[in-house]
C-alpha positions in Angstrom: -23.2 2.1 11.7 -20.4 3.1 9.4 -19.2 1.1 6.4 -16.2 1.7 4.2 -16.1 0.1 0.8 -12.8 -0.1 -1.1 -12.1 -0.8 -4.8 -9.3 -0.6 -7.3 -6.9 -3.3 -6.2 -5.4 -5.8 -8.5 -2.2 -7.3 -10.0 0.2 -5.0 -11.8 3.8 -5.1 -13.1 6.6 -3.1 -11.4 6.4 0.5 -12.6 2.7 0.3 -13.1 -0.1 2.3 -11.5 -3.3 1.7 -9.6 -5.9 4.0 -8.1 -7.7 2.9 -5.0 -11.1 4.4 -3.9 -12.9 4.2 -0.6 -16.4 5.5 0.2 -17.8 5.9 3.7 -21.5 5.5 4.4 -23.9 5.2 7.3 -24.4 7.2 10.5 -21.8 9.9 9.9 -21.9 13.2 11.5 -18.5 14.3 10.4 -15.1 12.8 9.5 -11.9 14.0 11.1 -9.5 12.1 8.8 -9.4 9.5 6.1 -6.5 7.4 4.9 -4.9 4.2 3.9 -2.9 1.5 5.7 -1.4 -1.6 4.4 -0.2 -5.0 5.8 2.2 -7.3 3.9 2.7 -10.9 4.7 4.9 -11.3 7.8 4.8 -7.6 8.5 2.9 -5.3 10.8 0.2 -2.9 9.5 1.7 0.4 8.6 0.4 3.9 7.6 0.6 4.6 3.9 -1.1 8.0 3.7 -3.8 10.0 5.4 -5.3 13.4 5.1 -7.2 15.2 7.9 -10.2 17.3 7.2 -8.9 20.8 6.4 -5.3 19.7 6.7 -2.4 18.5 4.7 -1.6 14.9 3.7 1.1 12.9 5.3 2.9 9.8 3.8 5.1 7.0 4.7 8.7 7.7 3.7 8.7 4.7 1.4 5.8 6.1 -0.8 6.6 9.8 -0.9 6.8 11.0 -4.4 5.0 8.0 -5.8 1.6 8.0 -4.0 -0.9 10.7 -3.7 -3.9 10.7 -1.3 -6.9 12.9 -2.0 -10.5 13.4 -0.7 -13.9 14.3 -1.9 -15.5 15.5 1.3 -18.9 15.9 -0.2 -18.9 12.2 -1.1 -17.1 11.0 2.0 -14.5 9.4 -0.3 -10.8 9.0 -0.2 -8.5 8.0 -3.1 -5.0 6.7 -3.3 -3.2 7.2 -6.6 -0.2 4.8 -6.7 2.4 5.3 -9.4 5.8 3.6 -10.0 4.7 0.6 -8.0 7.3 -1.7 -6.6 7.1 -5.4 -5.5 7.6 -4.1 -1.9 4.2 -2.3 -2.2 2.5 -5.7 -2.3 0.0 -5.8 0.6 -3.6 -5.7 1.6 -4.6 -2.1 1.7 -7.2 -1.0 4.2 -9.2 2.2 4.1 -9.5 4.1 7.4 -11.9 6.8 8.6 -11.9 8.6 11.9 -15.5 9.6 12.5 -16.3 12.3 15.0 -18.1 11.3 18.2 -20.9 13.0 20.1 -20.0 15.6 22.7 -17.9 14.0 25.5 -17.2 10.9 23.4 -14.0 10.2 21.5 -13.9 9.7 17.8 -14.1 6.2 16.4 -11.9 4.4 13.9 -13.6 2.5 11.1 -11.9 0.1 8.7 -12.6 -1.3 5.3 -12.5 -5.0 4.4 -9.2 -4.5 2.5 -8.2 -4.7 -1.2 -5.3 -6.8 -2.4 -2.5 -5.0 -4.3 0.1 -7.3 -5.9 3.1 -6.0 -7.8 4.9 -8.7 -9.6 6.5 -9.5 -13.0 
């Protein structure tokens, strides 16, 4: 019912920048929050950044000051601007959207397919 399509990943050198985009489409009444998670080889998936509708963004400590998450609510789109990239940022990045449910039903998490970010010299 809901699809998330990501773009913007790639290979960059340390210190470089990338901008990820994610657009949600389908049967959407409203979105409670959108954000980004990542999973590196041999590690668990972790929160990178998220921003609730009408609220302030929150970030993993490891990316504060380097990454910025933003939303275009009219387009159901979330962005992640990544600056000063480090090899430790290498991971598959997944878009996430929390879509509001009908009355008496909980919201539902939806996930994108993922986009690879590789930081290497």
